[in-house]
C-alpha positions as CSV (number, residue, x, y, z in Angstrom):
1,M,168.6,233.8,-155.6
2,T,167.9,230.6,-157.5
3,P,168.8,227.4,-156.2
4,E,171.4,227.1,-159.0
5,E,172.8,230.6,-158.3
6,A,172.9,229.5,-154.1
7,N,174.5,226.1,-155.2
8,N,177.4,228.1,-157.3
9,Q,177.8,230.6,-154.7
10,I,178.3,228.0,-152.0
11,R,180.7,226.0,-154.0
12,R,182.7,229.1,-154.8
13,E,182.5,230.1,-150.9
14,I,183.6,226.9,-149.7
15,S,186.4,226.9,-152.1
16,R,187.4,230.3,-151.0
17,I,187.2,229.4,-147.5
18,A,189.2,226.2,-147.8
19,R,192.3,228.1,-149.2
20,T,191.9,231.0,-146.6
21,S,192.0,227.9,-143.8
22,E,195.0,226.6,-145.2
23,R,196.8,229.9,-145.4
24,L,196.0,230.3,-141.8
25,G,197.5,226.9,-141.0
26,F,194.4,224.8,-141.1
27,E,193.2,222.0,-143.1
28,L,189.6,221.6,-144.0
29,P,189.0,218.0,-145.4
30,Q,186.5,216.9,-147.9
31,S,184.1,215.6,-145.4
32,S,184.2,219.1,-143.8
33,R,183.4,220.6,-147.1
34,D,180.4,218.3,-147.8
35,F,179.0,218.8,-144.2
36,L,179.2,222.7,-145.0
37,Q,177.5,222.3,-148.5
38,E,174.9,220.3,-147.1
39,A,174.2,222.5,-144.0
40,L,174.2,225.7,-146.5
41,T,172.0,224.1,-149.2
42,L,169.4,223.2,-146.2
43,A,169.6,226.9,-145.1
44,C,169.1,228.1,-148.7
45,N,166.3,225.9,-149.2
46,A,164.8,226.9,-146.2
47,G,164.9,230.4,-147.1
48,K,167.3,231.3,-144.4
49,L,170.0,232.4,-146.3
50,E,168.8,234.9,-149.2
51,T,171.8,236.4,-150.5
52,P,175.3,235.7,-151.6
53,H,176.9,237.7,-148.6
54,D,174.3,235.5,-146.4
55,I,176.2,232.5,-147.5
56,T,179.8,234.2,-146.9
57,I,179.0,235.1,-143.4
58,M,177.7,231.6,-142.6
59,S,180.6,229.8,-144.0
60,A,183.1,231.9,-142.3
61,T,181.1,231.8,-139.0
62,F,180.9,227.9,-139.1
63,V,184.5,227.6,-140.1
64,G,185.8,230.3,-137.9
65,T,184.3,228.9,-135.0
66,A,185.3,225.5,-135.4
67,M,189.1,226.7,-135.8
68,S,188.7,228.5,-132.7
69,L,187.8,224.9,-131.0
70,A,190.9,223.5,-133.0
71,Q,193.3,226.2,-131.8
72,H,192.1,225.5,-128.4
73,E,192.3,221.7,-128.6
74,G,195.8,221.9,-130.5
75,L,194.5,220.9,-133.7
76,Q,195.2,221.7,-137.2
77,Q,192.3,219.9,-138.8
78,V,188.7,221.8,-139.1
79,S,186.7,218.3,-138.9
80,R,183.1,217.7,-139.5
81,L,182.7,217.0,-136.0
82,L,184.3,220.3,-134.9
83,I,182.2,222.4,-137.2
84,Y,179.2,220.5,-135.5
85,R,180.4,221.0,-132.2
86,A,180.9,224.6,-133.1
87,W,177.3,224.9,-133.9
88,N,176.1,223.1,-130.9
89,E,178.5,224.6,-128.4
90,R,179.1,228.4,-129.8
91,L,176.7,229.3,-132.2
92,S,173.2,227.9,-131.4
93,L,171.1,230.1,-129.1
94,G,170.1,226.6,-127.2
95,G,167.8,223.6,-127.8
96,N,168.1,221.2,-130.4
97,C,167.5,223.7,-133.4
98,P,169.5,222.8,-136.3
99,P,171.1,225.4,-138.5
100,H,169.1,225.5,-141.6
101,V,166.2,226.5,-139.3
102,C,168.1,228.9,-136.7
103,V,170.7,230.6,-138.7
104,K,169.3,233.7,-139.0
105,I,168.7,234.2,-135.1
106,S,171.9,232.2,-134.2
107,V,174.4,233.8,-136.5
108,L,173.1,236.6,-139.0
109,D,171.4,238.8,-135.9
110,R,174.5,238.0,-133.8
111,F,177.2,238.3,-136.6
112,N,178.7,241.5,-135.3
113,T,179.2,239.9,-131.7
114,L,180.3,236.8,-133.0
115,R,183.3,238.3,-135.0
116,V,184.3,240.2,-132.1
117,D,184.3,237.0,-129.9
118,Y,186.1,234.9,-132.6
119,P,188.3,237.4,-134.6
120,I,189.3,234.2,-136.8
121,I,186.0,234.6,-138.7
122,S,187.1,238.2,-139.6
123,E,190.4,237.0,-141.1
124,L,188.2,234.4,-143.2
125,L,186.5,237.2,-144.6
126,L,189.1,239.5,-145.4
127,T,191.4,237.0,-147.2
128,G,190.7,234.9,-150.2
């Protein structure tokens, strides 16, 4: 995927996830969308997200785990902070590894387990 193709896919995926989040009763504010854009772009530039499917999985997993935190805390807004916390508390395999470095081992390689642990990820993937 070229950088331009990756950026276009990232924008499409974030828009789709935002619409789906709203249908599920959550708001994904612009600051959260910008954070996702930055994280996904860094991961693509680092060669960790190689296909549109990887971008879709990463987007749904980031937002889905953050939505799970929001539900637990009685919130309707999936803030940038919740997405960051979801990475640190639920996705990262430890240490201080940023998403664009560790996305493959932390998310892509564990995706089937994560979607069982956080069923809302599947809801984000099935709707759009």
